[in-house]
C-alpha positions as CSV (number, residue, x, y, z in Angstrom):
1,X,-0.1,0.1,-0.4
2,X,1.7,3.3,-0.7
3,X,1.8,6.7,1.4
4,X,-1.1,7.9,-0.1
5,X,-3.4,5.5,0.4
6,X,-2.8,5.3,4.0
7,X,-2.6,8.7,4.7
8,X,-6.7,8.6,2.8
9,X,-6.8,6.0,5.1
10,X,-6.5,7.3,8.3
11,X,-8.3,10.6,7.6
12,X,-11.0,8.1,6.5
13,X,-10.8,6.9,10.3
14,X,-10.5,10.3,11.6
15,X,-13.9,11.2,9.7
16,X,-15.7,8.2,11.1
17,X,-14.6,8.9,14.6
18,X,-15.8,12.4,14.3
19,X,-19.0,11.3,13.4
20,X,-19.4,8.7,16.1
21,X,-18.6,11.8,18.3
22,X,-21.5,13.5,16.6
23,X,-24.2,10.9,17.0
24,X,-23.2,10.5,20.5
25,X,-23.4,14.1,21.3
26,X,-27.1,14.0,19.9
27,X,-28.2,10.7,21.1
28,X,-27.0,12.1,24.9
29,X,-29.3,15.3,24.2
30,X,-31.9,13.1,23.3
31,X,-31.7,11.1,26.2
32,X,-31.3,14.1,28.6
33,X,-34.4,15.7,27.2
34,X,-36.6,12.8,27.7
35,X,-35.5,11.9,31.1
36,X,-36.1,15.6,32.1
37,X,-39.8,15.0,30.4
38,X,-40.3,11.8,32.1
39,X,-39.6,13.5,35.8
40,X,-41.2,17.0,34.8
41,X,-44.6,15.2,33.7
42,X,-44.4,13.3,36.6
43,X,-44.3,9.9,34.8
44,X,-40.9,9.1,36.7
45,X,-38.9,10.0,39.7
46,X,-34.8,10.4,39.3
47,X,-34.9,7.7,41.4
48,X,-36.9,5.2,39.3
49,X,-34.3,6.2,36.5
50,X,-31.0,5.5,38.4
51,X,-32.1,2.1,39.6
52,X,-33.5,1.1,36.0
53,X,-30.0,2.8,34.7
54,X,-28.2,0.5,37.7
55,X,-30.2,-2.9,36.7
56,X,-29.7,-2.3,33.1
57,X,-26.1,-1.8,33.8
58,X,-25.7,-4.8,36.0
59,X,-27.4,-6.8,33.2
60,X,-25.0,-6.3,30.6
61,X,-22.1,-5.9,32.4
62,X,-20.1,-9.1,32.0
63,X,-19.3,-10.8,35.3
64,X,-16.3,-13.3,35.4
65,X,-16.8,-16.8,35.4
66,X,-16.6,-18.8,38.4
67,X,-13.0,-20.2,39.1
68,X,-14.4,-23.1,41.4
69,X,-16.1,-25.0,38.2
């Protein structure tokens, strides 16, 4: 692979990373707005959301295998 292609690949990776950061920013705004609306309208409390977040985090966190098995 020549040097120009290597540089173009690097530029492409940087552009993809910038796109991901932009999407993450917009998703964060959306989640924040939804949480604020749920709390503001009395549908959920901040505590409900914190508990649900902790439960979801725990369910998606891989647990190490039991070394005694």
